[in-house]
C-alpha positions as CSV (number, residue, x, y, z in Angstrom):
1,I,-68.1,-163.2,56.3
2,L,-70.1,-160.1,55.4
3,I,-72.1,-160.5,52.1
4,E,-73.4,-157.3,50.6
5,W,-75.3,-156.6,47.4
6,T,-77.2,-153.7,45.7
7,T,-80.2,-153.7,43.4
8,Q,-80.7,-150.8,41.0
9,S,-84.4,-151.7,40.8
10,E,-86.7,-154.6,41.7
11,H,-89.7,-156.2,40.1
12,E,-92.0,-158.3,42.3
13,N,-89.1,-159.1,44.6
14,L,-90.4,-160.9,47.7
15,G,-86.9,-161.3,49.1
16,F,-83.5,-163.1,49.1
17,V,-82.0,-166.3,50.3
18,I,-78.3,-166.9,50.6
19,Y,-76.9,-170.4,49.9
20,R,-73.4,-171.7,50.9
21,S,-71.2,-174.6,49.8
22,P,-67.7,-175.8,50.7
23,T,-67.0,-176.3,46.9
24,A,-67.9,-174.5,43.7
25,T,-69.8,-177.5,42.3
26,G,-71.1,-178.9,45.6
27,E,-74.5,-178.9,47.1
28,F,-75.5,-175.3,48.1
29,E,-77.5,-175.2,51.3
30,P,-79.6,-172.2,52.4
31,I,-78.0,-170.4,55.4
32,T,-80.4,-167.5,56.0
33,P,-82.8,-168.5,58.8
34,D,-85.5,-166.2,57.3
35,L,-86.2,-164.6,54.0
36,I,-84.3,-161.3,53.7
37,M,-87.2,-159.1,52.7
38,G,-87.0,-157.4,49.2
39,A,-88.5,-154.1,48.1
40,G,-91.3,-155.6,46.0
41,T,-91.5,-153.5,42.9
42,S,-89.3,-150.4,43.0
43,Q,-87.2,-148.2,40.7
44,S,-85.0,-147.2,43.6
45,R,-81.7,-148.5,44.6
46,H,-81.6,-150.8,47.6
47,Q,-78.6,-152.1,49.6
48,Y,-78.7,-155.4,51.5
49,Q,-76.3,-157.4,53.7
50,Y,-76.0,-160.6,55.6
51,E,-73.2,-161.7,57.9
52,D,-72.3,-165.4,58.0
53,F,-70.9,-166.2,61.5
54,A,-70.8,-170.0,61.0
55,V,-67.4,-169.9,59.3
56,L,-63.9,-171.0,60.3
57,E,-60.5,-169.4,59.6
58,D,-58.4,-170.9,56.8
59,N,-61.4,-172.2,54.9
60,T,-63.0,-171.4,51.5
61,Y,-66.7,-170.9,51.0
62,Y,-68.9,-170.5,48.0
63,Y,-72.0,-168.4,48.1
64,K,-75.0,-168.0,45.8
65,L,-77.7,-165.3,46.2
66,A,-81.3,-166.3,45.2
67,D,-83.9,-163.7,44.7
68,V,-87.5,-164.9,45.2
69,D,-90.4,-163.4,43.3
70,F,-94.0,-163.1,44.4
71,R,-94.8,-166.5,42.8
72,G,-92.0,-168.2,44.8
73,R,-89.6,-168.6,41.8
74,L,-85.9,-168.4,42.6
75,T,-83.3,-166.7,40.4
76,F,-79.7,-167.6,41.4
77,H,-76.7,-165.3,41.2
78,G,-73.1,-166.4,41.7
79,P,-71.3,-168.3,43.0
80,I,-68.7,-166.1,44.6
81,K,-65.7,-167.5,46.3
82,V,-64.6,-166.3,49.8
83,T,-61.5,-167.6,51.6
84,L,-61.4,-166.7,55.3
85,K,-57.8,-166.3,56.5
86,K,-56.3,-164.8,59.6
87,T,-54.4,-161.8,58.7
88,E,-51.8,-159.8,60.6
89,I,-51.2,-157.0,58.0
90,F,-53.1,-154.2,56.4
91,S,-53.1,-154.6,52.6
92,L,-55.0,-153.5,49.5
93,S,-54.7,-155.7,46.4
94,A,-54.9,-154.7,42.8
95,N,-58.4,-154.8,41.6
96,F,-59.4,-157.6,39.2
97,P,-60.2,-157.5,36.4
98,N,-58.5,-154.3,35.4
99,P,-59.5,-152.7,33.1
100,F,-63.1,-153.7,33.7
101,N,-66.5,-153.2,32.1
102,S,-69.3,-154.2,34.4
103,N,-67.8,-155.2,37.8
104,T,-64.4,-155.3,39.5
105,N,-63.3,-157.0,42.7
106,L,-61.5,-155.0,45.4
107,V,-59.8,-157.1,48.0
108,F,-58.2,-155.8,51.3
109,S,-57.1,-157.2,54.6
110,L,-57.2,-155.6,58.0
111,A,-54.7,-156.4,60.7
112,K,-57.0,-155.3,63.5
113,R,-60.6,-154.1,64.1
114,G,-61.1,-150.5,63.0
115,K,-63.3,-147.9,61.4
116,V,-62.9,-148.4,57.6
117,R,-63.6,-145.8,54.9
118,F,-63.4,-147.2,51.4
119,F,-64.3,-145.0,48.4
120,I,-63.9,-144.4,44.7
121,Q,-62.6,-141.0,43.4
122,N,-62.3,-139.5,40.0
123,L,-58.9,-138.0,38.9
124,K,-60.0,-134.6,40.3
125,G,-60.1,-136.1,43.7
126,Q,-63.9,-136.0,44.0
127,T,-65.5,-139.0,45.8
128,V,-67.9,-140.6,43.3
129,R,-68.8,-143.7,45.4
130,A,-68.6,-144.6,49.1
131,L,-68.2,-148.3,49.3
132,L,-67.7,-148.7,53.0
133,D,-67.9,-146.5,56.0
134,R,-68.1,-148.6,59.2
135,T,-66.2,-150.6,61.7
136,L,-64.9,-154.0,60.6
137,S,-63.1,-156.8,62.4
138,A,-59.6,-158.0,61.4
139,G,-59.7,-160.2,58.4
140,S,-59.8,-160.3,54.6
141,Y,-62.7,-158.7,52.6
142,E,-63.8,-158.4,49.0
143,V,-66.0,-155.6,47.7
144,I,-67.4,-155.6,44.2
145,W,-67.8,-152.2,42.5
146,D,-70.2,-152.0,39.6
147,G,-68.8,-148.8,38.0
148,R,-71.7,-146.7,39.4
149,D,-71.7,-143.6,41.5
150,D,-73.6,-143.1,44.8
151,R,-76.8,-142.3,43.0
152,G,-76.6,-145.5,41.0
153,M,-75.7,-143.8,37.7
154,A,-73.2,-145.5,35.4
155,L,-69.9,-143.6,35.4
156,P,-68.1,-142.9,32.1
157,S,-65.0,-144.7,30.9
158,G,-61.8,-143.5,32.5
159,F,-59.3,-143.9,35.3
160,Y,-60.5,-143.8,38.9
161,L,-58.8,-144.1,42.3
162,Y,-59.8,-146.4,45.1
163,T,-58.8,-145.5,48.6
164,I,-59.1,-147.3,51.9
165,I,-58.5,-145.7,55.3
166,C,-58.4,-147.6,58.6
167,D,-56.9,-145.8,61.6
168,Q,-53.5,-144.6,60.6
169,W,-53.3,-146.8,57.5
170,R,-54.2,-145.3,54.1
171,E,-53.6,-146.8,50.7
172,T,-54.7,-145.7,47.2
173,R,-54.6,-147.5,43.9
174,S,-55.9,-146.8,40.4
175,L,-58.2,-148.7,38.1
176,Q,-59.7,-148.3,34.6
177,L,-63.3,-148.5,33.7
178,I,-64.1,-149.2,30.0
179,R,-67.7,-148.8,28.8
């Protein structure tokens, strides 16, 4: 399971720890062997990721992200729910919520390993945000879009298109952002 997150800025951020639990209300245990180093104090956007290999098909996992400040205090975010299922089809689900204000979830499944391009376009067909551009294994994935463009700027209210391309498979759907 690939966990990705983006910060728009950071203040005294030493780093991050990812916690996992088999239930939403259960004990969350840290799964990162080392601290994922943060950017300290920065007004720049930073992207992070961690891949959890200690998972089994047909199981559900809950994750929390903790950011650790310079004093060692933890601030928790989440949990998010991830169900790992074996898939044999390509699919792109309707985003939820839709319309959305701050974040929307985009879920897709890959039948086989392939180079994936996943992006957001305005109605003029211009790409405003590249969400993914890399090779992924077969399986189900969830991407969270925060309504921002590639520069981290909040986009205006309106309709947008989200498109995924993997090998010969291509699918596009629409969504609505409300500010």
